[in-house]
C-alpha positions as CSV (number, residue, x, y, z in Angstrom):
1,M,-0.1,-0.1,0.2
2,P,1.5,3.2,-0.6
3,L,1.9,5.6,1.6
4,K,0.9,8.7,2.4
5,E,2.8,11.3,3.9
6,L,3.0,14.7,1.8
7,R,1.4,17.6,3.8
8,H,3.9,20.4,3.7
9,P,4.9,22.8,0.8
10,H,8.7,22.2,2.1
11,Q,8.3,18.9,1.2
12,I,8.0,19.8,-2.0
13,T,10.8,22.7,-2.2
14,D,13.1,20.0,-0.4
15,W,12.7,17.1,-3.1
16,L,12.8,19.8,-6.2
17,Q,15.8,21.4,-5.2
18,Q,17.2,17.5,-4.0
19,W,16.5,17.1,-7.6
20,G,17.9,19.8,-9.1
21,R,21.7,19.3,-7.7
22,Q,21.2,15.2,-9.0
23,L,20.6,16.7,-12.7
24,S,23.5,16.8,-14.7
25,E,22.6,19.0,-17.7
26,P,19.6,21.1,-17.5
27,A,16.1,19.6,-17.5
28,S,12.3,20.5,-17.4
29,M,9.3,19.8,-15.9
30,I,5.9,20.2,-14.8
31,L,3.8,19.8,-11.9
32,I,0.3,18.9,-11.4
33,G,-1.8,18.1,-8.8
34,S,-2.1,18.2,-4.8
35,A,2.1,18.9,-5.7
36,A,1.0,21.8,-7.6
37,L,-0.6,22.8,-4.9
38,L,1.6,23.0,-2.5
39,W,4.6,24.3,-5.1
40,H,2.1,27.8,-4.8
41,V,1.6,27.5,-0.8
42,A,5.6,27.6,-0.5
43,R,5.5,30.4,-3.1
44,I,3.6,32.5,-0.8
45,G,6.0,32.0,1.4
46,R,4.0,29.9,4.1
47,D,4.1,26.0,4.8
48,D,0.2,25.1,6.0
49,P,-0.4,21.6,5.0
50,L,-2.9,20.6,3.3
51,P,-6.6,19.4,4.1
52,E,-6.0,15.7,3.6
53,N,-2.3,13.8,3.0
54,S,-1.2,13.3,-0.6
55,M,0.1,10.4,-1.2
56,D,2.2,11.3,-5.0
57,V,3.5,13.8,-7.0
58,D,2.2,14.3,-10.4
59,S,4.4,15.1,-13.1
60,V,4.6,16.1,-16.8
61,T,8.3,16.0,-18.5
62,E,10.4,15.0,-21.9
63,S,13.3,14.8,-20.0
64,D,15.2,11.3,-20.5
65,A,17.7,12.3,-16.9
66,V,14.1,13.6,-15.5
67,A,12.1,10.4,-15.6
68,E,14.9,8.1,-14.7
69,L,14.2,10.0,-11.6
70,A,11.0,9.6,-11.6
71,Y,11.1,5.7,-12.4
72,D,13.6,5.5,-9.2
73,A,10.6,6.9,-7.3
74,L,7.5,4.9,-8.1
75,I,5.1,3.8,-5.9
76,G,7.4,0.9,-3.6
77,S,11.0,2.2,-4.4
78,D,12.9,3.7,-2.3
79,F,12.6,7.2,-2.3
80,E,8.7,6.5,-1.1
81,R,9.7,4.6,1.8
82,T,12.4,7.9,2.5
83,H,9.9,10.4,1.8
84,G,6.8,9.3,2.5
85,W,5.2,9.7,-0.6
86,H,6.4,9.0,-4.6
87,V,6.2,10.6,-8.2
88,N,4.2,9.7,-11.0
89,L,5.1,10.7,-14.5
90,M,2.3,10.8,-16.0
91,P,1.5,11.7,-19.9
92,R,1.8,15.1,-21.6
93,M,-2.2,14.2,-22.3
94,V,-3.0,15.1,-19.1
95,L,-2.5,19.1,-20.3
96,D,-5.4,18.9,-22.4
97,H,-7.4,18.7,-19.4
98,L,-5.9,21.8,-18.0
99,P,-7.5,25.1,-19.4
100,A,-6.7,25.8,-23.2
101,E,-4.1,29.0,-22.3
102,W,-2.7,28.0,-18.7
103,R,1.1,28.2,-20.2
104,V,0.1,31.7,-20.6
105,R,-0.5,31.9,-16.3
106,A,2.0,29.6,-15.2
107,F,4.6,30.3,-13.0
108,S,8.5,28.7,-13.7
109,E,10.7,28.3,-11.6
110,T,14.3,27.4,-11.6
111,Y,16.5,24.7,-8.4
112,G,19.5,24.1,-9.7
113,Q,19.2,22.1,-13.0
114,L,15.7,21.6,-13.1
115,T,13.6,24.3,-14.3
116,V,10.0,23.3,-12.5
117,Q,6.9,25.0,-14.8
118,V,3.2,25.2,-12.4
119,P,0.1,25.8,-13.7
120,A,-1.4,28.8,-11.8
121,V,-3.6,27.3,-9.4
122,Q,-6.7,28.3,-10.8
123,D,-5.7,25.9,-13.8
124,L,-5.3,23.6,-11.4
125,L,-8.0,23.1,-9.3
126,V,-10.3,22.9,-13.0
127,P,-9.7,19.1,-13.7
128,K,-10.3,18.9,-9.7
129,R,-13.7,21.1,-10.0
130,L,-15.0,17.7,-12.4
131,R,-13.7,15.0,-10.5
132,N,-15.1,17.2,-7.9
133,E,-14.3,14.4,-4.5
134,P,-14.6,15.5,-1.5
135,R,-11.0,16.2,-1.3
136,D,-10.9,18.1,-4.2
137,Q,-12.8,20.5,-3.2
138,Q,-11.1,20.7,-0.1
139,H,-7.8,22.0,-1.9
140,E,-10.1,24.1,-3.7
141,A,-10.9,25.7,-0.1
142,F,-7.6,25.5,1.7
143,A,-6.7,27.8,-1.8
144,R,-8.9,30.4,-1.3
145,S,-8.0,30.1,2.6
146,L,-4.5,31.4,1.9
147,G,-5.6,34.0,-0.4
148,L,-4.8,31.5,-3.5
149,L,-8.1,32.4,-5.7
């Protein structure tokens, strides 16, 4: 059973810094889902925890080097045993669930050799609203409470 210990924004930024140091050449990744929401909380200088822990980070990449790191961080990996959560490489088509112009509103940050693109909060919430599970509703309320919407 996968662990479910991803809760705090600093977990995301610490992980991104670690991967940015591990890469030997520039690479990029798009962060989506709950982890992207946590990234936005860190961006505003807060470390408020998610209302319900997550078990994974969802990301999209075209980089072989980032993909290799992600494969070493799948469910059941040493990475998951160490961090309490795992990394899911998502197919590029998941980005089709975001609004057409999400890239215009996206944020970008570079950690060592890793450049991370993160859709704006309002764009991240579109697929969550469609799914409309209680957890997704909590995430939207969480984002509102922090002034991210």
